[in-house]
C-alpha positions as CSV (number, residue, x, y, z in Angstrom):
1,Q,4.8,-6.6,12.2
2,I,6.5,-9.8,11.5
3,S,7.1,-10.6,15.1
4,L,3.4,-10.8,15.7
5,L,2.9,-13.1,12.8
6,V,5.8,-15.4,13.9
7,G,4.5,-15.5,17.5
8,F,1.0,-16.4,16.2
9,I,2.4,-19.2,14.0
10,S,4.6,-20.5,16.7
11,V,1.7,-20.8,19.1
12,N,-0.7,-22.1,16.5
13,N,1.6,-25.0,15.5
14,S,2.5,-26.1,19.1
15,P,0.6,-28.4,21.4
16,W,-1.3,-26.2,23.8
17,T,-1.0,-26.6,27.6
18,D,-3.8,-24.2,28.4
19,Y,-6.5,-23.5,25.8
20,S,-7.8,-20.2,27.2
21,A,-4.3,-18.7,27.5
22,Y,-3.2,-19.4,24.0
23,S,-6.6,-18.6,22.4
24,Y,-6.3,-15.2,24.1
25,F,-2.8,-14.8,22.7
26,Q,-3.9,-15.7,19.2
27,I,-6.9,-13.3,19.4
28,V,-4.7,-10.4,20.6
29,T,-2.0,-11.0,17.9
30,M,-4.5,-11.2,15.1
31,C,-6.4,-8.1,16.2
32,D,-3.1,-6.2,16.4
33,L,-2.1,-7.4,13.0
34,V,-5.4,-6.4,11.4
35,M,-5.4,-3.0,13.0
36,I,-1.8,-2.3,12.0
37,L,-2.7,-3.3,8.4
38,F,-5.7,-1.0,8.7
39,F,-3.5,2.0,9.6
40,Y,-0.9,1.1,6.9
41,I,-3.7,1.2,4.3
42,I,-5.0,4.5,5.7
43,H,-1.5,5.9,5.3
44,I,-0.6,4.4,1.9
45,F,-3.8,5.5,0.2
46,R,-3.9,8.8,2.2
47,I,-7.4,8.2,3.3
48,Y,-6.7,10.4,6.4
49,R,-6.9,13.5,4.1
50,K,-10.5,12.7,3.1
51,L,-11.7,11.7,6.5
52,T,-10.9,14.8,8.5
53,C,-13.5,14.2,11.2
54,V,-11.2,11.6,12.8
55,S,-8.0,12.6,14.5
56,W,-5.8,9.9,12.9
57,P,-2.6,10.5,15.0
58,L,-4.7,10.2,18.2
59,A,-6.5,7.1,16.9
60,E,-3.1,5.5,16.0
61,F,-1.7,6.4,19.3
62,L,-4.6,4.9,21.2
63,H,-4.5,1.8,19.1
64,Y,-0.8,1.2,19.8
65,L,-1.3,2.0,23.5
66,I,-4.2,-0.4,24.0
67,G,-2.7,-3.1,21.7
68,T,0.6,-2.9,23.5
69,I,-1.0,-3.4,26.9
70,L,-3.1,-6.3,25.7
71,L,-0.1,-7.9,24.0
72,L,2.0,-7.6,27.1
73,I,-0.7,-9.3,29.2
74,A,-1.1,-12.0,26.5
75,S,2.7,-12.6,26.4
76,I,3.0,-12.8,30.2
77,V,0.1,-15.3,30.3
78,A,1.6,-17.3,27.4
79,A,5.0,-17.4,29.0
80,S,3.6,-18.5,32.3
81,K,1.7,-21.4,30.7
82,S,4.3,-22.6,28.3
83,Y,5.9,-25.3,30.5
84,N,9.2,-25.2,28.5
85,L,7.5,-26.3,25.2
86,T,9.7,-24.7,22.5
87,G,7.0,-23.5,20.2
88,L,5.1,-21.9,23.1
89,V,8.2,-20.3,24.5
90,A,9.1,-19.0,21.0
91,G,5.5,-17.5,20.7
92,A,5.8,-15.8,24.0
93,T,9.2,-14.5,23.2
94,F,8.1,-13.0,19.9
95,G,5.1,-11.6,21.8
96,F,7.5,-9.7,24.1
97,L,9.5,-8.6,21.1
98,A,6.4,-7.3,19.4
99,T,5.5,-5.5,22.7
100,I,8.9,-3.7,22.6
101,L,8.4,-2.8,19.0
102,C,4.9,-1.5,19.8
103,V,6.3,0.7,22.6
104,L,8.7,2.2,20.0
105,S,5.8,2.8,17.7
106,I,3.9,4.6,20.5
107,W,6.9,6.8,21.1
108,S,7.4,7.6,17.4
109,S,3.6,8.3,17.0
110,Y,3.7,10.5,20.0
111,K,6.8,12.3,18.7
112,V,5.2,12.9,15.3
113,S,1.8,14.0,16.5
114,C,2.5,15.9,19.7
115,I,6.0,17.3,19.5
116,T,6.0,18.4,15.9
117,Q,2.6,20.0,16.3
118,S,3.7,21.9,19.5
119,T,6.8,23.2,17.8
120,S,5.0,24.3,14.7
121,K,2.7,26.8,16.6
């Protein structure tokens, strides 16, 4: 997601007002980006067909759920510690935007995995 990357870059290039708040924000955004890239690679190369011991829809759903909760917390903390510095406010704003997009991803993952499986029975 581009919004995660923009939020990370905005926070990284701004003067920090609170080290722990923004290092937490950076860790959460980078972990989310890495996991999203991991799932894209799984889908692009169709690795999920070879590794049938893992429930990939469930794993993706749980990743988005946990990542969204952590990203929402990180964005709230970043917004509360920004003190009207434009780069930090922009980082928190893009963090909230990424949270909304992750909620949409949770919904689409749920629709694909649960609703289509229940109607195909």
